[in-house]
N, C-alpha and C positions, 0 to 999 in steps of 0.2 A: 768370516764376513761375508753376510749372502748379497745378492746383487739383487736387484728389482730394476724386471723387464716388463714392461706391459700392466703395471700395477701402481692403483691410483696412491700418491705419496702417502693417504692416512698407512693404506693397505702397508707398500713396504716402510713405514714406521713400524709397524706391528709388528714383522716381519723380523728388523735390527731387533724391537725389543725380545721378541723371543729370542732369536739368536744370543742375544748378551747373557740372556737369565743361564738359556745349557750351559755357554761358558765356562759362568760362577758357577754354575751344579757342578759342573765336570771342575773344577779347579783347574781352570789353562787359562793361565794368567795370558801369555801371547791371543789367545783368543777375545781375551776381556778387553784386553788394552786394544786392539784391534779396530775396535768400535768407537774410538774418540779421536778429535783432533790433535797436533802434536801440544798446540800450544789451550789447552781445555784446562778453567776452572772451576773445580766441584765443591762442592758444600757437601761433607756428611756428618753423621750425626756422632761419632768419638775422634777423639784424636787432636784432630785441630783445626783453628777456626775456617781454612781456608787449602789446598791443596791446585797448585800451578805448576799448569805443564805434562804432559801425559810419565815423563818419569818421575815427580812426583806422586802421581794416582798411582803407577804402578806400585811402588815402594809401600804403600801403603795398603793395598787391594793384598800383597802378601804377608804384612801383618795380619789384615782380614782373617787369610787362609791359614793365618799357624793358630788363631785365637780356636780355630771350629776343625782338631784336627780330624773331626770324622766326618761324615754326610753332608752336604751344606742342602737345610732348605732354604732356599728363594723361588720366591710364589709372585707373582703379580695380580695385581686385581682390584676392579672397578675400573680398568683400564680407557682413560681417554686421550683420541689422539688430534689436534686439529693440525693442517699442514696444508701449504699456498705453495706453490710457488718452490722455489729452493730455501724453506724455513720451515719447520715444525715446531710444537711441543707438545710435551705428554706429561699426564699423572696418573698419580696410582697410591693406591695404598698397596703395602710392600708387606710379606712375612717374609723375616728373615731368621734364619740362624743355624746352629747344628748338632755334630755329637761333641759333648765333651768331653777328658780325656777320661774320667769315668764312663763317660758311653751312655750320658745321660742324654738327650734330646733338650733344648734349649732355642726357643723360638720366642721374638717377639712382633710383635707390630711397627711399620715407620711408614713414613711420608715419604712419597718420592715423585721428582718432578723437573723433567731431561728435555731440552734445548736440540734441535734440532738444525743442521746445514748440509744439504746434499752440494757435496764438491766431488764435480767427474761422476757425476749419475748416482755415488751413492752417500747415503745416507750417516754420518756421522753425530755425537755426539759435541754440542761444542761447550756444552755447563748441562751437571749435574747435581741433584741439591734434597739426600734423605736429613729426616728431620724423625723428631720422639716430641712427643710432647711435653707437656712440663706442669707442676705444678706451684702456682706461681708465690705461694706462701713456705714451704719449705726448700724450693728449686729443685725439688726429686725427678726426675725425667720416669714421667707413667707408662712403662712399658711393657705393662699387663692390659690397659685397653684390644677391646674388640672389636669390631667394624659390626 
């Protein structure tokens, strides 16, 4: 995780986002998890309604890595960060996917928002939320949408 000396709160959170995204692309579970507080509550677009605590979320990240055996695609777009004092939040469009076991790249767009607290001089994620829009009539997730 990155330390933030002399940066504005927004710049420090952006640095954290970039560090986190790089850890995901590297599939470095310890580096990913280092960005979260121990009692994180996270809502992801797959598997469970919510994840409580860093151990639960770590297990989820491990499962996500297993779903993408090849290189990861993990990009943040249209990032907006609002920070003041010891609290920050951000939202972004998120292009995510990877290479499947057939060597094909499977990628879709998600929505992401996250909340941060600055603890002992470091910005840590206290809440993270990924979602995919869906069609009301059929309940079908709309993975083919693009910005």
